[in-house]
N, C-alpha and C positions, 0 to 999 in steps of 0.2 A: 504494500500500500504506500502511496506517495504521502509523506508527512508534510504538513504545511510548514513553510519556512518561518524563521523568526520575523522577517519583514513580510507582513501579510498584505501589503498593498497589491492592487490589481495589476495585471499585464494586459496589453492591447496588441493584437495581431491584425495587420492590414494585409489582405490578400487581393491583389489586383488581377482581375481576370479579363480576358478578351471579350467576354460576353456579360459578365457582371463583376462588380467589385464588392468586397465584404470587409466590414470592421467588426471584430469579435473581441469579447472581454473575458478574461479568466479571473475569477475571484475564488477566495477560500471560504468554503461553507462547511462547517463541522469538520474542519481539518482536511477537507478534500477539495481538489480542484474542480470547479464547475465552469464550463465554457458556454458562453451565450453569444449567439449571432445578434449583434445590436443593430446593425444597419447594412442593408444590401441595396445596391442600385445598379440599374442596367448600364452596360457599356457597349459601344459599337463604333466602328470607324464611320466617318462621314465623307461623302464625295464633295470636295471643295475645289471648284474650278478644274475638274478632271483629275484631281489628286485625292488619294485615299488617306485621310488623316484622323487622328484621335482628337477628341475634344478635351484638351487638357484643363481648361477652365472648369468644365463640368466635373471632371474627375476630382480636381482639387476641392471644389465646393462640396461634392458628395463626401469626401473624406473628412473635411472640416466638420460637416454636420454629424458624421458618425463619431468622431472624436469628442465632440461636445456632448453627445448623448451618453457616451461612456463616462465622461466626467460627472454628469448628473447622477449616474447610477453608482459609481465607485466613490462613495463618501470617504472611504479609507485612503483614497489617493491612488495614483497610478505610478507604478515603479518603473515601467519601461514600455517602449513602443518599438515594434519591429515591422518591416515591410518586405513582403515577397510579391512576385508578380510574373507574368509571362515574360519570356526572354526576348532578346534580339532588338526590340524597339528602343529608341533613345531620344533624348531631348538635347537640342543645341542651345547653348546658353551664352549670354553676354558676360562681361567681366564681373557683374554683380550676381551672377548665378541665376538670372531670370531667363525663361524660355524666350527665344527670339521668334518662334513660330510653333504652332501645334505640331507634334511629332508625326512623321509618316507612319502609316500602318504597314507591316511587313508584307501584306498582300498587294500593295501598290505595284503596278506593273513596270515601274521605272527600273527595277532590278533585272528585268529581262535583258536590257542592253548592257547594264552594268556587269552582269555575269559574263557575257560574251567578251566585253572589253577587258575585264580583269584576267580572264583565262588566257588572253593573248600576252599578258605581261608576266604572269606566273602560272605555270601549268597546274591543272587540278591535282595531278599526282603529287606535285611538290607541296601543295597546300595540305593534302592529307598527311604526307610524311611529317610536316612541321607541326600540325595541330592535333591530329587524331580525330578531327571532328568531321561529321558527315557533310558532304557538299550539298548545300541548299541555298538557293538564291535569296531566301528570306533572312539569312544570317546577317548580323550587324555589319560584317565586312563588306558585303555587296551593297548594302544600303549607304554606308559611308563613302564607298567608291562612287556610287550614284551621285552623292553630293559633290564629289570632286569633279565628275563629268559635267555637272550642272553649274560649275564654277561658283559654288557657295563659298563664302569666306572661310579660308582654311584655318584661320586662327581661332575659330569658335570652339570652345571646349564642348564636350558632350558627356552625358551620363545616361546609362540605361535607366529605364523608368523607375523601378523600385528605389534605386540609389538616389535618383533625382528627388523623389518625394522625401526621402530621409534628409537630403540636403536642404530642402525648403522648410523642413521642420526645425532645422538648426544643426544638422550633422555635417561632418566633413565630406568633401567630394571624393568619393572612393568608387572602386569597382570591386564588388565582392566576388570571390573566386568562382563559385558555382555559376554565377551569371556571366562572368567574364569568359569562361570557357566557351560559352555558346556564341560569343561574338565571332569565333573562328580567327582570332587575332593573337591568341596566346601560344607560345611555344610549349608543346606538350611535355617535353622532358625537363625543361628548365623552369617552367611555370612563371614566365614573365612575358610581357608584350614582345612580339616577334618583329624585330627591326626590318627583316627582309620582306615581310608581308606589308608593313606600313609603307615601305619605299615603293613596292610594286603597285600598291593601291593609291599612291600619291597622297598619303595622309601624314599629318604632322604628329609625331610621337609625343611632342610636348603637350598636345591637347588631350591625350589619354589620361584618365584618372589613375590614382594610385591604387594598386592591388592590395586587397586585404582578405584574410581567411573568413569563412563563415563564423558567426558568433563574435564579431568585433564590435566593441562599443565605439560609436562614431561621434559621440557628443551628447549634449543635453538639449532638451526641448527649449526653444526660444520663440519669441513672437507673441502675438495676441492670445494664443491658447494658454500661456503661462499666467494670464490674469485670473484663470479659474483655479480655485484652491486645489483641485485634484492634480494639477499639472505643475506644481511649484518646484519639484525636484525630480523630473522624469528623464531617465536615460534613454538614448536612442541606440538601437542595436541593428546591425546588418546581420540577419539570420542567414539561412541559405536563401539568397534573394531570388534565385531561380525557383519558381513555384514547383517545378517537378522535383527538384532536390529536396525542397521542404516536404512535399507529399511523400517521398520515399522515406524520409526521416520519420514520418508519422506512421509507418507500417510496423506493427508489433510482431515482427518475425525474428526467430532465431534459427540457427543452422545455416546450411549452405545449399539447400535443395529447392529454393524458391525463386520465382520470377515475379515480375510486376507488370501491370498495365495501369498507367496513369491515364484515366479515360475521361475525355471531355471534348472540347473542340478538336484537339488532336488526341491521338492515342500514342503514348510513349511505351514501347514494348521492349522489355529487357530484364537485366539483372544487375546486382551490385558486384563489382570486382575490387580486389585489393590493388591491382596494378592495371594500367591501361592495356588494351589489346589493339595494337595498330600494325599487325603484320599484313603482308600483301593480301591475304584472303579476306581479312576484316575490312581492309580498305576497298577491295574490289566490290564487296557487297554493301559498302557505304554505311557500316555501323559507326556509331559515334561514341566518343569517350568524353563524357562531361563530368565536371566536378560534382562530388557528393559530400554530404556532411560526414565527418569522421575520417577525412583524408581518403575516402573511397572514390570509386569511379562508377557513374551511371553508364553502363554499357547497353545501349539500346538503339532502336531505330524509330524514327518518326513515321507513324502510319496515320493516314487521314482518319478522322473520327466523326463525332456528331455534327461537325460542320456540314457534312453531306445532307443529313436529314433536315437540319435547321435551314439550310439554303433552300431545300425543296419546300419546306413549310412556308417560308417567306413568299415564294412564288405562288403557291396555292392560295395564300391569303390575298394576294393581289388579284387572283382569279375568282375570289368570292367565297372561299371555304377556309375557315380558321381551324386548324388542327393544333392541339396541344401535344407535347411529346408523350405523356402517358397514354393519351387516346390512340396515338398512332402506333405505339409499341404494342398495345393490346390488339389493335386491328391487324397489325402485321403478323402476329402469331397465328391468326386465323386465316391468313391469306394463302394463296397457292404458292408452293415452293418454287423458286425461280428456275428457269430453264438454262441459265448460264450465270456466271459470276462476273462482277466488275473487277477491273484493275483499279482499286480504290485510290492508288497512288499515282494514277495518270495525272500529268501536270495540268491538264485542262480542268480536272476536278478540284484543283486547289484554288481556282479563280472564282471570284464572286459573280453571282447573277446567273439566271437561266439554268439552274442545276438540272431540272428534269430533261431539258433539251440536251445538255452536255452528256448526261447519262445515256440518253438514247443515241446520240451521235457515236458514242463508244460501242454501244450494242450493235449498231449498223456496221461499224468497222470490223467487228468480230463475227459478223454473219448472223446475228440474232434479230428477231423481229422487234421493232421499237414498241415500247409500252405506251398505252393510252396515257397522255400527260394531264388529263383533267384531274381536278382535286378529288373527285370521287374514286379515282384509282390509286390514291395515295398509299393504301395498305400494300399494294403489290410493289410499288417503288420501295417502300420501307422494308419489306421482306427481302427484296433484292439487296438493299444496302446492308442490312444486318447479317445476312448469310455471307455476303462478300467480306465484311469486316472480320467475322469470326474465322473464315478461311485464311485471310491474310495474317491474322494474329497467330494462327497455328503454324503457318509456314515460317514466320519470323522467329517464333519461339524454338522451332526445330534448329534453326541456325544459331540462335543464342546458346542453346545447349552445346552445339558443336564447337563454337568458338570458345566458350568459357570452360569446356570440359566438365561441366556440372551435369549431374543426373537429376533433372528437375522433376519434382512430384507435386509441388504446390504453386498456385498462382493467386496473387493478391491483386484485386482490382479496386482501385481507389479513384476518387474524383467524382464529379457530377454525374457522369454516365454509369457509375457503378450500380445505380439503382435500376438500370435497364435489365429487367429479369430475363426477357427474351434473348437479348444479346449475350447475357451471362450464360444462359443455358446452351446456346449455340456454341459459345466459346469453349465451355467445358467439354462438350461433345467433340468438337474439332481438335482440341489439344490433348484430351485424355488426362488432363491435370485436375487435381482437386482444387476447386475454385473457392476463394473466400472473398466476400464482398466487404470492403473496408469503408471507412468514413467518406462521405461525400465532401467533407471539408478536411481532407487529410493534409493539405498544404497548410491550413491554419493550425492543425494539431502539431505538425512538424515545426512550424514557426514558433509556437509556444514552447515546444520541447527544447529548442535551441536556446531560447531566452532563459529558461530555467537552468539549463546546463551552465550557461555563462554566469548567471547571477548567483547560483548556489555552488558552482564549482564541481558539479557531479555529472560527468559525461560518460555515456555508455561507450564501452570499448569498441563496439562495431559502428554505431551510428554517429557517435559524437554528440548525440542529443540526450535529453533526460529520459533514460529508459523507464524510470518509474512512472512518469506521466503517460508515456505511450502504453505501458503495460496496463495502467488503470483504465485506459480507454479501449483496451482490447475487447471488452465486452460488446463494443459496437460492431465487431466482426460477425458476419453471418454467411451461411452458405445459401446459394440461390435455391429457390423452391424447385 
């Protein structure tokens, strides 16, 4: 059992999601940690003059509202705040640390040209050798190179989004290790910014933030929020700022026979390693080696996720039929089994808009009859998507076992899509692994676990987080029906 600390002030975890942002509060009740989601607000990129950008003002206003609600609840005071979020996107800042523009969304198509341009300057094979990171045009490297191609001022500093929020709250300008690995700009073996990559991408190394490990105290809260009694002496912590690393830190697993799927907009399918795996075979299959808490490696592959179904839902809503995710999951289970499967990682399916048409275009290329795209046929589309995702998960996990040398027997599914019972059932059948459904807010749990480990000095030998907190919340695990 997790014993309450001497300092019983509350903790706050901010989890920035590409679809929704969450502000959660941990308080001590009867000597036990109780976590409450205090504020959630929708988040989505906007088309601004043909560019896909995030509404930073809206995000900051939502977080300010959530933090103020936490202060109202936590009369005992707030000991610390930590921020995690989706990776790769960043904010360009002026000398005072203020955003000069809303940040681009990683799905903006400007990186199509940037990817081609960068690979002419430094070959993809060399990028993989240097970084151990999977080649994806959404990575920060390609986005920053797009800035250079667009002749944006090279002297502007940048911070990935979670670290930017910490800096606006009063923290130092840093790049936390787990998040920095996903930029594809760190040298794998030496764990610092790679000068060769910066030069090839025409980037100023002086504009890159200082690298720090997960669990670093980056300062104390400053600004208007400190006028509230709860925030008079609040520490700011960079947890595992990459939300996937936080989510994996929130998995209550022991042993070496388990894999994970962090399931949401994306599906991150892989396992934890003690050392990176960057041999030619892993590079050829484009597996990634990202930083994890506890000096471990998240060895996984990005697979398309609930993005596919949500994009379809948006299109059907435009056509007059509003489907909720739970409704469509239930309907998909009763639908006809698909006559063929999608390549869910087809580059065209990573783009926004007209998803039913994009899916049908792939079916036609594969020789299958296109599906009826009307909203009434949504269950058949959903069934196709879920069967295809489960099959892709199984094929990736086979390769995870091969590359890692592990004999996998358990699979932990965490994140928002972990509650998709139909997809869980299909995944268990396709993989043959015993599947456990973890917390939908596993990133928040991992965020809190790192905070407690830092504040109390008790780190788990494997995860580097507070094993006691994660263990206490292990009761949230369940098997799919």
